[in-house]
N, CA, C, O and CB atoms as a CASP TS submission, in Angstrom:
PFRMAT TS
TARGET T0000
AUTHOR 0000-0000-0000
METHOD Language model
MODEL 1
PARENT N/A
ATOM      1  N   MET     1      49.468  -9.153  -6.683  1.00  0.00           N
ATOM      2  CA  MET     1      48.268  -9.817  -7.180  1.00  0.00           C
ATOM      3  C   MET     1      48.511 -10.254  -8.619  1.00  0.00           C
ATOM      4  O   MET     1      49.131  -9.547  -9.412  1.00  0.00           O
ATOM      5  CB  MET     1      47.024  -8.880  -7.084  1.00  0.00           C
ATOM      6  N   ASP     2      48.012 -11.421  -8.921  1.00  0.00           N
ATOM      7  CA  ASP     2      48.136 -11.885 -10.303  1.00  0.00           C
ATOM      8  C   ASP     2      46.949 -11.394 -11.129  1.00  0.00           C
ATOM      9  O   ASP     2      46.005 -10.809 -10.599  1.00  0.00           O
ATOM     10  CB  ASP     2      48.230 -13.429 -10.357  1.00  0.00           C
ATOM     11  N   SER     3      47.014 -11.639 -12.410  1.00  0.00           N
ATOM     12  CA  SER     3      45.989 -11.093 -13.310  1.00  0.00           C
ATOM     13  C   SER     3      44.611 -11.694 -13.048  1.00  0.00           C
ATOM     14  O   SER     3      43.607 -11.017 -13.270  1.00  0.00           O
ATOM     15  CB  SER     3      46.383 -11.337 -14.758  1.00  0.00           C
ATOM     16  N   SER     4      44.528 -12.935 -12.586  1.00  0.00           N
ATOM     17  CA  SER     4      43.208 -13.525 -12.322  1.00  0.00           C
ATOM     18  C   SER     4      42.520 -12.834 -11.146  1.00  0.00           C
ATOM     19  O   SER     4      41.293 -12.734 -11.117  1.00  0.00           O
ATOM     20  CB  SER     4      43.341 -15.033 -12.039  1.00  0.00           C
ATOM     21  N   ALA     5      43.307 -12.355 -10.175  1.00  0.00           N
ATOM     22  CA  ALA     5      42.718 -11.620  -9.053  1.00  0.00           C
ATOM     23  C   ALA     5      42.141 -10.289  -9.528  1.00  0.00           C
ATOM     24  O   ALA     5      41.086  -9.865  -9.056  1.00  0.00           O
ATOM     25  CB  ALA     5      43.767 -11.383  -7.949  1.00  0.00           C
ATOM     26  N   TYR     6      42.825  -9.634 -10.452  1.00  0.00           N
ATOM     27  CA  TYR     6      42.309  -8.377 -11.009  1.00  0.00           C
ATOM     28  C   TYR     6      41.033  -8.620 -11.813  1.00  0.00           C
ATOM     29  O   TYR     6      40.109  -7.807 -11.782  1.00  0.00           O
ATOM     30  CB  TYR     6      43.374  -7.705 -11.899  1.00  0.00           C
ATOM     31  N   ILE     7      40.987  -9.716 -12.515  1.00  0.00           N
ATOM     32  CA  ILE     7      39.791 -10.045 -13.297  1.00  0.00           C
ATOM     33  C   ILE     7      38.617 -10.318 -12.362  1.00  0.00           C
ATOM     34  O   ILE     7      37.504  -9.856 -12.611  1.00  0.00           O
ATOM     35  CB  ILE     7      40.050 -11.270 -14.213  1.00  0.00           C
ATOM     36  N   GLN     8      38.860 -11.060 -11.299  1.00  0.00           N
ATOM     37  CA  GLN     8      37.791 -11.341 -10.332  1.00  0.00           C
ATOM     38  C   GLN     8      37.309 -10.062  -9.666  1.00  0.00           C
ATOM     39  O   GLN     8      36.108  -9.883  -9.464  1.00  0.00           O
ATOM     40  CB  GLN     8      38.275 -12.334  -9.268  1.00  0.00           C
ATOM     41  N   LEU     9      38.233  -9.172  -9.322  1.00  0.00           N
ATOM     42  CA  LEU     9      37.864  -7.895  -8.720  1.00  0.00           C
ATOM     43  C   LEU     9      37.043  -7.053  -9.685  1.00  0.00           C
ATOM     44  O   LEU     9      36.073  -6.414  -9.277  1.00  0.00           O
ATOM     45  CB  LEU     9      39.112  -7.130  -8.285  1.00  0.00           C
ATOM     46  N   ALA    10      37.419  -7.043 -10.958  1.00  0.00           N
ATOM     47  CA  ALA    10      36.669  -6.288 -11.963  1.00  0.00           C
ATOM     48  C   ALA    10      35.272  -6.865 -12.144  1.00  0.00           C
ATOM     49  O   ALA    10      34.303  -6.116 -12.270  1.00  0.00           O
ATOM     50  CB  ALA    10      37.417  -6.286 -13.304  1.00  0.00           C
ATOM     51  N   ILE    11      35.161  -8.191 -12.158  1.00  0.00           N
ATOM     52  CA  ILE    11      33.845  -8.829 -12.279  1.00  0.00           C
ATOM     53  C   ILE    11      32.987  -8.506 -11.071  1.00  0.00           C
ATOM     54  O   ILE    11      31.794  -8.236 -11.214  1.00  0.00           O
ATOM     55  CB  ILE    11      33.988 -10.354 -12.435  1.00  0.00           C
ATOM     56  N   TRP    12      33.577  -8.530  -9.877  1.00  0.00           N
ATOM     57  CA  TRP    12      32.844  -8.207  -8.663  1.00  0.00           C
ATOM     58  C   TRP    12      32.350  -6.758  -8.703  1.00  0.00           C
ATOM     59  O   TRP    12      31.205  -6.478  -8.348  1.00  0.00           O
ATOM     60  CB  TRP    12      33.728  -8.441  -7.424  1.00  0.00           C
ATOM     61  N   LEU    13      33.217  -5.842  -9.134  1.00  0.00           N
ATOM     62  CA  LEU    13      32.844  -4.427  -9.210  1.00  0.00           C
ATOM     63  C   LEU    13      31.714  -4.207 -10.208  1.00  0.00           C
ATOM     64  O   LEU    13      30.778  -3.461  -9.922  1.00  0.00           O
ATOM     65  CB  LEU    13      34.057  -3.575  -9.597  1.00  0.00           C
ATOM     66  N   VAL    14      31.786  -4.836 -11.360  1.00  0.00           N
ATOM     67  CA  VAL    14      30.709  -4.727 -12.350  1.00  0.00           C
ATOM     68  C   VAL    14      29.413  -5.292 -11.769  1.00  0.00           C
ATOM     69  O   VAL    14      28.339  -4.731 -11.988  1.00  0.00           O
ATOM     70  CB  VAL    14      31.086  -5.472 -13.662  1.00  0.00           C
ATOM     71  N   GLY    15      29.509  -6.391 -11.035  1.00  0.00           N
ATOM     72  CA  GLY    15      28.326  -6.974 -10.402  1.00  0.00           C
ATOM     73  C   GLY    15      27.695  -6.037  -9.397  1.00  0.00           C
ATOM     74  O   GLY    15      26.471  -5.925  -9.339  1.00  0.00           O
ATOM     75  N   VAL    16      28.514  -5.360  -8.601  1.00  0.00           N
ATOM     76  CA  VAL    16      27.989  -4.399  -7.624  1.00  0.00           C
ATOM     77  C   VAL    16      27.297  -3.241  -8.345  1.00  0.00           C
ATOM     78  O   VAL    16      26.228  -2.799  -7.925  1.00  0.00           O
ATOM     79  CB  VAL    16      29.129  -3.864  -6.712  1.00  0.00           C
ATOM     80  N   LEU    17      27.897  -2.755  -9.418  1.00  0.00           N
ATOM     81  CA  LEU    17      27.291  -1.645 -10.161  1.00  0.00           C
ATOM     82  C   LEU    17      25.982  -2.053 -10.826  1.00  0.00           C
ATOM     83  O   LEU    17      25.031  -1.273 -10.862  1.00  0.00           O
ATOM     84  CB  LEU    17      28.261  -1.125 -11.213  1.00  0.00           C
ATOM     85  N   VAL    18      25.933  -3.268 -11.351  1.00  0.00           N
ATOM     86  CA  VAL    18      24.695  -3.774 -11.960  1.00  0.00           C
ATOM     87  C   VAL    18      23.631  -3.972 -10.881  1.00  0.00           C
ATOM     88  O   VAL    18      22.464  -3.645 -11.094  1.00  0.00           O
ATOM     89  CB  VAL    18      24.956  -5.111 -12.718  1.00  0.00           C
ATOM     90  N   ALA    19      24.025  -4.502  -9.733  1.00  0.00           N
ATOM     91  CA  ALA    19      23.068  -4.689  -8.635  1.00  0.00           C
ATOM     92  C   ALA    19      22.531  -3.346  -8.155  1.00  0.00           C
ATOM     93  O   ALA    19      21.357  -3.241  -7.802  1.00  0.00           O
ATOM     94  CB  ALA    19      23.727  -5.446  -7.464  1.00  0.00           C
ATOM     95  N   GLY    20      23.377  -2.323  -8.138  1.00  0.00           N
ATOM     96  CA  GLY    20      22.907  -0.982  -7.780  1.00  0.00           C
ATOM     97  C   GLY    20      21.870  -0.477  -8.768  1.00  0.00           C
ATOM     98  O   GLY    20      20.889   0.156  -8.376  1.00  0.00           O
ATOM     99  N   GLY    21      22.082  -0.753 -10.039  1.00  0.00           N
ATOM    100  CA  GLY    21      21.087  -0.387 -11.049  1.00  0.00           C
ATOM    101  C   GLY    21      19.784  -1.155 -10.868  1.00  0.00           C
ATOM    102  O   GLY    21      18.701  -0.616 -11.094  1.00  0.00           O
ATOM    103  N   ALA    22      19.896  -2.415 -10.459  1.00  0.00           N
ATOM    104  CA  ALA    22      18.689  -3.217 -10.214  1.00  0.00           C
ATOM    105  C   ALA    22      17.910  -2.671  -9.021  1.00  0.00           C
ATOM    106  O   ALA    22      16.682  -2.594  -9.063  1.00  0.00           O
ATOM    107  CB  ALA    22      19.061  -4.695  -9.971  1.00  0.00           C
ATOM    108  N   VAL    23      18.624  -2.291  -7.953  1.00  0.00           N
ATOM    109  CA  VAL    23      17.959  -1.694  -6.790  1.00  0.00           C
ATOM    110  C   VAL    23      17.285  -0.396  -7.191  1.00  0.00           C
ATOM    111  O   VAL    23      16.147  -0.140  -6.797  1.00  0.00           O
ATOM    112  CB  VAL    23      18.966  -1.443  -5.643  1.00  0.00           C
ATOM    113  N   LEU    24      17.969   0.420  -7.966  1.00  0.00           N
ATOM    114  CA  LEU    24      17.407   1.688  -8.443  1.00  0.00           C
ATOM    115  C   LEU    24      16.129   1.445  -9.241  1.00  0.00           C
ATOM    116  O   LEU    24      15.110   2.094  -9.004  1.00  0.00           O
ATOM    117  CB  LEU    24      18.436   2.447  -9.306  1.00  0.00           C
ATOM    118  N   TRP    25      16.186   0.523 -10.173  1.00  0.00           N
ATOM    119  CA  TRP    25      15.032   0.247 -11.030  1.00  0.00           C
ATOM    120  C   TRP    25      13.867  -0.315 -10.217  1.00  0.00           C
ATOM    121  O   TRP    25      12.727   0.122 -10.378  1.00  0.00           O
ATOM    122  CB  TRP    25      15.418  -0.733 -12.146  1.00  0.00           C
ATOM    123  N   LEU    26      14.153  -1.285  -9.343  1.00  0.00           N
ATOM    124  CA  LEU    26      13.080  -1.879  -8.541  1.00  0.00           C
ATOM    125  C   LEU    26      12.439  -0.860  -7.611  1.00  0.00           C
ATOM    126  O   LEU    26      11.217  -0.830  -7.472  1.00  0.00           O
ATOM    127  CB  LEU    26      13.616  -3.048  -7.729  1.00  0.00           C
ATOM    128  N   TRP    27      13.254  -0.027  -6.975  1.00  0.00           N
ATOM    129  CA  TRP    27      12.716   0.993  -6.065  1.00  0.00           C
ATOM    130  C   TRP    27      11.842   1.971  -6.839  1.00  0.00           C
ATOM    131  O   TRP    27      10.707   2.245  -6.446  1.00  0.00           O
ATOM    132  CB  TRP    27      13.863   1.750  -5.343  1.00  0.00           C
ATOM    133  N   ASN    28      12.377   2.499  -7.948  1.00  0.00           N
ATOM    134  CA  ASN    28      11.673   3.556  -8.682  1.00  0.00           C
ATOM    135  C   ASN    28      10.432   3.056  -9.408  1.00  0.00           C
ATOM    136  O   ASN    28       9.534   3.849  -9.690  1.00  0.00           O
ATOM    137  CB  ASN    28      12.606   4.194  -9.676  1.00  0.00           C
ATOM    138  N   THR    29      10.352   1.763  -9.719  1.00  0.00           N
ATOM    139  CA  THR    29       9.159   1.267 -10.390  1.00  0.00           C
ATOM    140  C   THR    29       8.127   0.716  -9.416  1.00  0.00           C
ATOM    141  O   THR    29       6.976   0.499  -9.796  1.00  0.00           O
ATOM    142  CB  THR    29       9.536   0.203 -11.384  1.00  0.00           C
ATOM    143  N   THR    30       8.519   0.487  -8.171  1.00  0.00           N
ATOM    144  CA  THR    30       7.585  -0.133  -7.234  1.00  0.00           C
ATOM    145  C   THR    30       7.095   0.811  -6.141  1.00  0.00           C
ATOM    146  O   THR    30       5.894   1.058  -6.032  1.00  0.00           O
ATOM    147  CB  THR    30       8.230  -1.322  -6.601  1.00  0.00           C
ATOM    148  N   LEU    31       7.999   1.336  -5.340  1.00  0.00           N
ATOM    149  CA  LEU    31       7.597   2.055  -4.136  1.00  0.00           C
ATOM    150  C   LEU    31       6.834   3.351  -4.380  1.00  0.00           C
ATOM    151  O   LEU    31       5.856   3.596  -3.675  1.00  0.00           O
ATOM    152  CB  LEU    31       8.793   2.356  -3.338  1.00  0.00           C
ATOM    153  N   PRO    32       7.221   4.198  -5.339  1.00  0.00           N
ATOM    154  CA  PRO    32       6.407   5.398  -5.555  1.00  0.00           C
ATOM    155  C   PRO    32       4.974   5.081  -6.011  1.00  0.00           C
ATOM    156  O   PRO    32       4.067   5.882  -5.784  1.00  0.00           O
ATOM    157  CB  PRO    32       7.079   6.286  -6.584  1.00  0.00           C
ATOM    158  N   ARG    33       4.764   3.926  -6.649  1.00  0.00           N
ATOM    159  CA  ARG    33       3.400   3.548  -7.056  1.00  0.00           C
ATOM    160  C   ARG    33       2.608   2.976  -5.885  1.00  0.00           C
ATOM    161  O   ARG    33       1.398   3.178  -5.790  1.00  0.00           O
ATOM    162  CB  ARG    33       3.447   2.523  -8.201  1.00  0.00           C
ATOM    163  N   VAL    34       3.294   2.264  -4.995  1.00  0.00           N
ATOM    164  CA  VAL    34       2.608   1.684  -3.843  1.00  0.00           C
ATOM    165  C   VAL    34       2.274   2.765  -2.822  1.00  0.00           C
ATOM    166  O   VAL    34       1.205   2.742  -2.212  1.00  0.00           O
ATOM    167  CB  VAL    34       3.470   0.585  -3.194  1.00  0.00           C
ATOM    168  N   PHE    35       3.194   3.713  -2.639  1.00  0.00           N
ATOM    169  CA  PHE    35       3.005   4.807  -1.684  1.00  0.00           C
ATOM    170  C   PHE    35       3.089   6.149  -2.407  1.00  0.00           C
ATOM    171  O   PHE    35       4.075   6.869  -2.247  1.00  0.00           O
ATOM    172  CB  PHE    35       4.060   4.735  -0.549  1.00  0.00           C
ATOM    173  N   PRO    36       2.078   6.499  -3.195  1.00  0.00           N
ATOM    174  CA  PRO    36       2.156   7.745  -3.976  1.00  0.00           C
ATOM    175  C   PRO    36       2.201   8.972  -3.065  1.00  0.00           C
ATOM    176  O   PRO    36       1.420   9.092  -2.121  1.00  0.00           O
ATOM    177  CB  PRO    36       0.956   7.851  -4.936  1.00  0.00           C
ATOM    178  N   GLY    37       3.117   9.863  -3.364  1.00  0.00           N
ATOM    179  CA  GLY    37       3.243  11.090  -2.601  1.00  0.00           C
ATOM    180  C   GLY    37       4.047  10.948  -1.327  1.00  0.00           C
ATOM    181  O   GLY    37       4.408  11.956  -0.719  1.00  0.00           O
ATOM    182  N   ARG    38       4.339   9.727  -0.902  1.00  0.00           N
ATOM    183  CA  ARG    38       5.080   9.516   0.343  1.00  0.00           C
ATOM    184  C   ARG    38       6.523   9.090   0.104  1.00  0.00           C
ATOM    185  O   ARG    38       7.401   9.386   0.914  1.00  0.00           O
ATOM    186  CB  ARG    38       4.383   8.478   1.187  1.00  0.00           C
ATOM    187  N   VAL    39       6.770   8.399  -1.000  1.00  0.00           N
ATOM    188  CA  VAL    39       8.106   7.887  -1.292  1.00  0.00           C
ATOM    189  C   VAL    39       8.548   8.472  -2.624  1.00  0.00           C
ATOM    190  O   VAL    39       7.826   8.404  -3.619  1.00  0.00           O
ATOM    191  CB  VAL    39       8.130   6.318  -1.326  1.00  0.00           C
ATOM    192  N   ARG    40       9.737   9.043  -2.627  1.00  0.00           N
ATOM    193  CA  ARG    40      10.256   9.614  -3.874  1.00  0.00           C
ATOM    194  C   ARG    40      11.188   8.613  -4.540  1.00  0.00           C
ATOM    195  O   ARG    40      11.605   7.631  -3.925  1.00  0.00           O
ATOM    196  CB  ARG    40      10.996  10.955  -3.609  1.00  0.00           C
ATOM    197  N   GLY    41      11.502   8.867  -5.777  1.00  0.00           N
ATOM    198  CA  GLY    41      12.429   8.008  -6.502  1.00  0.00           C
ATOM    199  C   GLY    41      13.864   8.210  -6.028  1.00  0.00           C
ATOM    200  O   GLY    41      14.208   9.261  -5.486  1.00  0.00           O
ATOM    201  N   LEU    42      14.685   7.204  -6.235  1.00  0.00           N
ATOM    202  CA  LEU    42      16.094   7.260  -5.846  1.00  0.00           C
ATOM    203  C   LEU    42      16.962   7.681  -7.022  1.00  0.00           C
ATOM    204  O   LEU    42      16.583   7.523  -8.182  1.00  0.00           O
ATOM    205  CB  LEU    42      16.560   5.900  -5.307  1.00  0.00           C
ATOM    206  N   ARG    43      18.127   8.218  -6.702  1.00  0.00           N
ATOM    207  CA  ARG    43      19.176   8.413  -7.696  1.00  0.00           C
ATOM    208  C   ARG    43      20.140   7.240  -7.565  1.00  0.00           C
ATOM    209  O   ARG    43      20.061   6.478  -6.601  1.00  0.00           O
ATOM    210  CB  ARG    43      19.916   9.797  -7.504  1.00  0.00           C
ATOM    211  N   TYR    44      21.048   7.089  -8.524  1.00  0.00           N
ATOM    212  CA  TYR    44      21.932   5.928  -8.560  1.00  0.00           C
ATOM    213  C   TYR    44      22.827   5.838  -7.313  1.00  0.00           C
ATOM    214  O   TYR    44      22.988   4.760  -6.743  1.00  0.00           O
ATOM    215  CB  TYR    44      22.796   5.979  -9.813  1.00  0.00           C
ATOM    216  N   GLY    45      23.393   6.945  -6.902  1.00  0.00           N
ATOM    217  CA  GLY    45      24.247   6.955  -5.712  1.00  0.00           C
ATOM    218  C   GLY    45      23.483   6.560  -4.458  1.00  0.00           C
ATOM    219  O   GLY    45      24.019   5.877  -3.584  1.00  0.00           O
ATOM    220  N   GLU    46      22.234   6.988  -4.373  1.00  0.00           N
ATOM    221  CA  GLU    46      21.404   6.604  -3.226  1.00  0.00           C
ATOM    222  C   GLU    46      21.112   5.108  -3.232  1.00  0.00           C
ATOM    223  O   GLU    46      21.055   4.479  -2.175  1.00  0.00           O
ATOM    224  CB  GLU    46      20.090   7.392  -3.229  1.00  0.00           C
ATOM    225  N   ALA    47      20.928   4.541  -4.421  1.00  0.00           N
ATOM    226  CA  ALA    47      20.697   3.101  -4.516  1.00  0.00           C
ATOM    227  C   ALA    47      21.930   2.326  -4.063  1.00  0.00           C
ATOM    228  O   ALA    47      21.802   1.309  -3.381  1.00  0.00           O
ATOM    229  CB  ALA    47      20.323   2.710  -5.954  1.00  0.00           C
ATOM    230  N   LEU    48      23.118   2.791  -4.432  1.00  0.00           N
ATOM    231  CA  LEU    48      24.348   2.131  -3.986  1.00  0.00           C
ATOM    232  C   LEU    48      24.500   2.249  -2.467  1.00  0.00           C
ATOM    233  O   LEU    48      24.911   1.293  -1.809  1.00  0.00           O
ATOM    234  CB  LEU    48      25.580   2.742  -4.697  1.00  0.00           C
ATOM    235  N   ARG    49      24.169   3.416  -1.912  1.00  0.00           N
ATOM    236  CA  ARG    49      24.245   3.566  -0.453  1.00  0.00           C
ATOM    237  C   ARG    49      23.216   2.696   0.251  1.00  0.00           C
ATOM    238  O   ARG    49      23.486   2.173   1.333  1.00  0.00           O
ATOM    239  CB  ARG    49      24.044   5.028  -0.057  1.00  0.00           C
ATOM    240  N   LEU    50      22.052   2.535  -0.339  1.00  0.00           N
ATOM    241  CA  LEU    50      21.046   1.650   0.230  1.00  0.00           C
ATOM    242  C   LEU    50      21.532   0.207   0.236  1.00  0.00           C
ATOM    243  O   LEU    50      21.296  -0.524   1.197  1.00  0.00           O
ATOM    244  CB  LEU    50      19.736   1.762  -0.547  1.00  0.00           C
ATOM    245  N   MET    51      22.211  -0.207  -0.832  1.00  0.00           N
ATOM    246  CA  MET    51      22.795  -1.552  -0.867  1.00  0.00           C
ATOM    247  C   MET    51      23.859  -1.707   0.213  1.00  0.00           C
ATOM    248  O   MET    51      23.916  -2.743   0.876  1.00  0.00           O
ATOM    249  CB  MET    51      23.402  -1.842  -2.253  1.00  0.00           C
ATOM    250  N   LEU    52      24.697  -0.699   0.399  1.00  0.00           N
ATOM    251  CA  LEU    52      25.727  -0.753   1.430  1.00  0.00           C
ATOM    252  C   LEU    52      25.093  -0.838   2.812  1.00  0.00           C
ATOM    253  O   LEU    52      25.555  -1.600   3.661  1.00  0.00           O
ATOM    254  CB  LEU    52      26.648   0.473   1.339  1.00  0.00           C
ATOM    255  N   LEU    53      24.047  -0.067   3.040  1.00  0.00           N
ATOM    256  CA  LEU    53      23.353  -0.111   4.325  1.00  0.00           C
ATOM    257  C   LEU    53      22.750  -1.490   4.574  1.00  0.00           C
ATOM    258  O   LEU    53      22.856  -2.023   5.679  1.00  0.00           O
ATOM    259  CB  LEU    53      22.258   0.960   4.377  1.00  0.00           C
ATOM    260  N   ALA    54      22.124  -2.064   3.565  1.00  0.00           N
ATOM    261  CA  ALA    54      21.556  -3.404   3.711  1.00  0.00           C
ATOM    262  C   ALA    54      22.653  -4.419   3.986  1.00  0.00           C
ATOM    263  O   ALA    54      22.458  -5.348   4.770  1.00  0.00           O
ATOM    264  CB  ALA    54      20.768  -3.801   2.454  1.00  0.00           C
ATOM    265  N   TRP    55      23.808  -4.249   3.346  1.00  0.00           N
ATOM    266  CA  TRP    55      24.935  -5.147   3.573  1.00  0.00           C
ATOM    267  C   TRP    55      25.428  -5.048   5.013  1.00  0.00           C
ATOM    268  O   TRP    55      25.737  -6.061   5.640  1.00  0.00           O
ATOM    269  CB  TRP    55      26.075  -4.830   2.599  1.00  0.00           C
ATOM    270  N   LEU    56      25.499  -3.833   5.531  1.00  0.00           N
ATOM    271  CA  LEU    56      25.949  -3.653   6.908  1.00  0.00           C
ATOM    272  C   LEU    56      24.935  -4.179   7.912  1.00  0.00           C
ATOM    273  O   LEU    56      25.319  -4.750   8.933  1.00  0.00           O
ATOM    274  CB  LEU    56      26.226  -2.190   7.179  1.00  0.00           C
ATOM    275  N   LEU    57      23.644  -3.995   7.640  1.00  0.00           N
ATOM    276  CA  LEU    57      22.613  -4.407   8.591  1.00  0.00           C
ATOM    277  C   LEU    57      22.327  -5.902   8.563  1.00  0.00           C
ATOM    278  O   LEU    57      22.131  -6.513   9.613  1.00  0.00           O
ATOM    279  CB  LEU    57      21.347  -3.658   8.316  1.00  0.00           C
ATOM    280  N   PHE    58      22.301  -6.486   7.393  1.00  0.00           N
ATOM    281  CA  PHE    58      21.859  -7.867   7.259  1.00  0.00           C
ATOM    282  C   PHE    58      22.986  -8.839   6.954  1.00  0.00           C
ATOM    283  O   PHE    58      22.746 -10.043   6.859  1.00  0.00           O
ATOM    284  CB  PHE    58      20.831  -7.959   6.191  1.00  0.00           C
ATOM    285  N   GLY    59      24.178  -8.360   6.803  1.00  0.00           N
ATOM    286  CA  GLY    59      25.322  -9.231   6.580  1.00  0.00           C
ATOM    287  C   GLY    59      25.660  -9.391   5.115  1.00  0.00           C
ATOM    288  O   GLY    59      24.799  -9.307   4.240  1.00  0.00           O
ATOM    289  N   ALA    60      26.914  -9.619   4.879  1.00  0.00           N
ATOM    290  CA  ALA    60      27.403  -9.724   3.518  1.00  0.00           C
ATOM    291  C   ALA    60      26.893 -10.969   2.825  1.00  0.00           C
ATOM    292  O   ALA    60      26.892 -11.024   1.595  1.00  0.00           O
ATOM    293  CB  ALA    60      28.901  -9.712   3.506  1.00  0.00           C
ATOM    294  N   GLY    61      26.460 -11.970   3.573  1.00  0.00           N
ATOM    295  CA  GLY    61      25.963 -13.191   2.966  1.00  0.00           C
ATOM    296  C   GLY    61      24.745 -12.971   2.097  1.00  0.00           C
ATOM    297  O   GLY    61      24.480 -13.757   1.188  1.00  0.00           O
ATOM    298  N   ALA    62      23.990 -11.898   2.366  1.00  0.00           N
ATOM    299  CA  ALA    62      22.799 -11.613   1.587  1.00  0.00           C
ATOM    300  C   ALA    62      23.144 -11.293   0.140  1.00  0.00           C
ATOM    301  O   ALA    62      22.335 -11.541  -0.754  1.00  0.00           O
ATOM    302  CB  ALA    62      22.031 -10.463   2.205  1.00  0.00           C
ATOM    303  N   PHE    63      24.326 -10.749  -0.103  1.00  0.00           N
ATOM    304  CA  PHE    63      24.739 -10.390  -1.457  1.00  0.00           C
ATOM    305  C   PHE    63      25.832 -11.302  -1.989  1.00  0.00           C
ATOM    306  O   PHE    63      26.334 -11.084  -3.092  1.00  0.00           O
ATOM    307  CB  PHE    63      25.214  -8.959  -1.490  1.00  0.00           C
ATOM    308  N   GLY    64      26.211 -12.327  -1.216  1.00  0.00           N
ATOM    309  CA  GLY    64      27.265 -13.212  -1.639  1.00  0.00           C
ATOM    310  C   GLY    64      28.657 -12.626  -1.443  1.00  0.00           C
ATOM    311  O   GLY    64      29.635 -13.182  -1.943  1.00  0.00           O
ATOM    312  N   LEU    65      28.761 -11.512  -0.724  1.00  0.00           N
ATOM    313  CA  LEU    65      30.055 -10.864  -0.552  1.00  0.00           C
ATOM    314  C   LEU    65      30.893 -11.531   0.524  1.00  0.00           C
ATOM    315  O   LEU    65      32.106 -11.328   0.571  1.00  0.00           O
ATOM    316  CB  LEU    65      29.863  -9.410  -0.217  1.00  0.00           C
ATOM    317  N   THR    66      30.277 -12.317   1.384  1.00  0.00           N
ATOM    318  CA  THR    66      31.051 -13.021   2.401  1.00  0.00           C
ATOM    319  C   THR    66      32.108 -13.877   1.720  1.00  0.00           C
ATOM    320  O   THR    66      33.262 -13.899   2.148  1.00  0.00           O
ATOM    321  CB  THR    66      30.134 -13.892   3.299  1.00  0.00           C
ATOM    322  N   PHE    67      31.725 -14.566   0.684  1.00  0.00           N
ATOM    323  CA  PHE    67      32.656 -15.415  -0.026  1.00  0.00           C
ATOM    324  C   PHE    67      33.647 -14.603  -0.832  1.00  0.00           C
ATOM    325  O   PHE    67      34.823 -14.958  -0.912  1.00  0.00           O
ATOM    326  CB  PHE    67      31.914 -16.363  -0.925  1.00  0.00           C
ATOM    327  N   ALA    68      33.187 -13.517  -1.427  1.00  0.00           N
ATOM    328  CA  ALA    68      34.068 -12.692  -2.243  1.00  0.00           C
ATOM    329  C   ALA    68      35.147 -12.018  -1.396  1.00  0.00           C
ATOM    330  O   ALA    68      36.249 -11.759  -1.879  1.00  0.00           O
ATOM    331  CB  ALA    68      33.256 -11.640  -2.991  1.00  0.00           C
ATOM    332  N   LEU    69      34.827 -11.737  -0.134  1.00  0.00           N
ATOM    333  CA  LEU    69      35.792 -11.084   0.740  1.00  0.00           C
ATOM    334  C   LEU    69      36.679 -12.085   1.475  1.00  0.00           C
ATOM    335  O   LEU    69      37.531 -11.690   2.271  1.00  0.00           O
ATOM    336  CB  LEU    69      35.072 -10.210   1.740  1.00  0.00           C
ATOM    337  N   GLY    70      36.483 -13.380   1.214  1.00  0.00           N
ATOM    338  CA  GLY    70      37.352 -14.380   1.797  1.00  0.00           C
ATOM    339  C   GLY    70      36.936 -14.862   3.164  1.00  0.00           C
ATOM    340  O   GLY    70      37.709 -15.560   3.821  1.00  0.00           O
ATOM    341  N   ALA    71      35.728 -14.514   3.627  1.00  0.00           N
ATOM    342  CA  ALA    71      35.289 -14.919   4.956  1.00  0.00           C
ATOM    343  C   ALA    71      34.545 -16.246   4.942  1.00  0.00           C
ATOM    344  O   ALA    71      34.170 -16.748   6.002  1.00  0.00           O
ATOM    345  CB  ALA    71      34.410 -13.852   5.554  1.00  0.00           C
ATOM    346  N   GLY    72      34.330 -16.814   3.791  1.00  0.00           N
ATOM    347  CA  GLY    72      33.596 -18.077   3.716  1.00  0.00           C
ATOM    348  C   GLY    72      34.336 -19.098   2.863  1.00  0.00           C
ATOM    349  O   GLY    72      35.390 -18.815   2.293  1.00  0.00           O
ATOM    350  N   LEU    73      33.777 -20.253   2.795  1.00  0.00           N
ATOM    351  CA  LEU    73      34.358 -21.315   1.977  1.00  0.00           C
ATOM    352  C   LEU    73      33.625 -21.389   0.654  1.00  0.00           C
ATOM    353  O   LEU    73      32.406 -21.224   0.614  1.00  0.00           O
ATOM    354  CB  LEU    73      34.301 -22.676   2.706  1.00  0.00           C
ATOM    355  N   TRP    74      34.340 -21.632  -0.422  1.00  0.00           N
ATOM    356  CA  TRP    74      33.703 -21.761  -1.723  1.00  0.00           C
ATOM    357  C   TRP    74      33.055 -23.096  -1.767  1.00  0.00           C
ATOM    358  O   TRP    74      32.442 -23.452  -2.773  1.00  0.00           O
ATOM    359  CB  TRP    74      34.701 -21.589  -2.884  1.00  0.00           C
TER
END
């Protein structure tokens, strides 16, 4: 792999980590208020697993990963 591939991989990884933080923040600020006592807050690892589950259920295209993994056309 050349250095540009490593840079793209690093950018993708940072994007996934930031998106996990966004899922964590959105879940913890919205759902416990909408459903008090029924829904608890998430931890960061749970937010990342929730993103992975959504990716598996709804397809990588929802997160733009289809293109990042080489399955689509730019």
